[in-house]
Kinemage of the C-alpha trace (Angstrom):
@kinemage 1
@onewidth
@group {chain A} dominant
@subgroup {mainchain}
@vectorlist {calphas} color= white
{ca met a 1} P 9.188 10.522 -11.503
{ca thr a 2} L 5.870 11.535 -13.053
{ca lys a 3} L 5.703 12.234 -16.772
{ca thr a 4} L 2.671 13.795 -18.466
{ca val a 5} L 1.893 13.025 -22.106
{ca ser a 6} L -0.968 13.704 -24.493
{ca ala a 7} L -3.287 10.929 -25.631
{ca tyr a 8} L -1.807 11.130 -29.115
{ca glu a 9} L 1.734 10.800 -27.763
{ca ala a 10} L 0.647 7.856 -25.591
{ca arg a 11} L -0.770 6.086 -28.674
{ca thr a 12} L 2.369 6.617 -30.705
{ca arg a 13} L 4.864 5.841 -27.910
{ca leu a 14} L 2.998 3.241 -25.853
{ca gly a 15} L 5.845 0.694 -25.834
{ca glu a 16} L 8.339 3.285 -24.629
{ca leu a 17} L 5.969 4.516 -21.920
{ca leu a 18} L 5.347 0.967 -20.716
{ca asn a 19} L 9.102 0.459 -20.393
{ca leu a 20} L 9.415 3.689 -18.393
{ca val a 21} L 6.719 2.536 -15.992
{ca tyr a 22} L 7.815 -1.084 -15.682
{ca tyr a 23} L 11.610 -0.827 -15.650
{ca lys a 24} L 12.229 2.639 -14.209
{ca gly a 25} L 9.237 2.802 -11.877
{ca asp a 26} L 8.058 6.099 -13.354
{ca thr a 27} L 4.417 7.162 -13.422
{ca val a 28} L 2.831 8.404 -16.644
{ca val a 29} L -0.248 10.645 -16.673
{ca ile a 30} L -2.136 10.680 -19.974
{ca glu a 31} L -4.041 13.861 -20.827
{ca lys a 32} L -6.761 14.432 -23.370
{ca met a 33} L -7.276 18.043 -24.447
{ca gly a 34} L -5.165 19.191 -21.493
{ca lys a 35} L -7.234 17.289 -18.920
{ca pro a 36} L -5.592 14.404 -16.983
{ca met a 37} L -7.514 11.230 -17.829
{ca val a 38} L -5.528 8.189 -16.612
{ca lys a 39} L -2.352 7.298 -14.778
{ca leu a 40} L -0.047 4.406 -15.664
{ca val a 41} L 1.679 2.807 -12.679
{ca ser a 42} L 3.504 -0.494 -12.360
{ca val a 43} L 1.621 -3.495 -11.046
{ca lys a 44} L 4.275 -3.953 -8.338
{ca glu a 45} L 3.738 -0.405 -7.084
{ca glu a 46} L -0.017 -0.911 -6.970
{ca lys a 47} L 0.311 -4.240 -5.122
{ca asp a 48} L 2.643 -2.629 -2.590
{ca lys a 49} L 0.096 0.136 -2.007
{ca ile a 50} L -2.697 -2.406 -1.468
{ca asn a 51} L -0.595 -4.498 0.924
{ca lys a 52} L 0.365 -1.391 2.879
{ca lys a 53} L -3.315 -0.538 3.371
{ca arg a 54} L -4.170 -4.090 4.435
{ca asn a 55} L -1.510 -4.518 7.096
{ca pro a 56} L 0.608 -1.464 7.904
{ca leu a 57} L 2.500 -3.286 10.686
{ca lys a 58} L 3.605 -6.033 8.322
{ca trp a 59} L 4.543 -3.426 5.723
{ca ala a 60} L 6.780 -1.691 8.253
{ca gly a 61} L 8.599 -4.974 8.924
{ca ile a 62} L 7.506 -5.160 12.557
{ca trp a 63} L 6.230 -8.747 12.377
{ca arg a 64} L 9.506 -10.170 11.036
{ca gly a 65} L 12.266 -11.837 13.006
{ca lys a 66} L 12.710 -12.005 16.758
{ca glu a 67} L 11.128 -8.609 17.370
{ca gly a 68} L 8.013 -9.747 15.532
{ca asp a 69} L 7.800 -12.893 17.644
{ca leu a 70} L 8.116 -10.819 20.800
{ca ile a 71} L 5.390 -8.420 19.677
{ca ala a 72} L 3.106 -11.327 18.729
{ca lys a 73} L 3.598 -12.907 22.176
{ca glu a 74} L 2.888 -9.628 23.959
{ca ala a 75} L -0.213 -9.055 21.830
{ca arg a 76} L -1.434 -12.561 22.666
{ca lys a 77} L -0.871 -11.928 26.399
{ca leu a 78} L -2.771 -8.655 26.162
{ca arg a 79} L -5.720 -10.328 24.424
{ca glu a 80} L -5.782 -13.085 27.039
{ca ser a 81} L -5.646 -10.618 29.938
{ca met a 82} L -8.497 -8.613 28.427
{ca lys a 83} L -10.660 -11.727 28.491
{ca leu a 84} L -10.169 -11.855 32.256
{ca leu a 85} L -11.461 -8.320 32.791
{ca pro a 86} L -15.122 -8.025 33.812
{ca his a 87} L -17.551 -6.521 31.361
{ca lys a 88} L -18.161 -2.799 31.599
{ca his a 89} L -21.758 -3.223 32.796
{ca ala a 90} L -20.635 -5.615 35.546
{ca ile a 91} L -18.497 -2.988 37.287
{ca ser a 92} L -20.341 -1.180 40.040
{ca pro a 93} L -19.675 2.541 40.584
């Protein structure tokens, strides 16, 4: 859930807002003169977002367990077979 607070309210209730973000997983947007300035998110949420961008297949759980082993083997076979293909410029029309 996203909660929006003023900068003054954030200063006076910082501990409470940190608890909301850390323990409940909420997001807090801090405004100054009605303009959104910053967003508080948990470190875990931010790490998850970064990991998702780095390796979406791992994030989806595809590389885990037996299915992951099977996919890794098939990917390895595909890479090896591609090495055997002639280069594009070597193929005559």
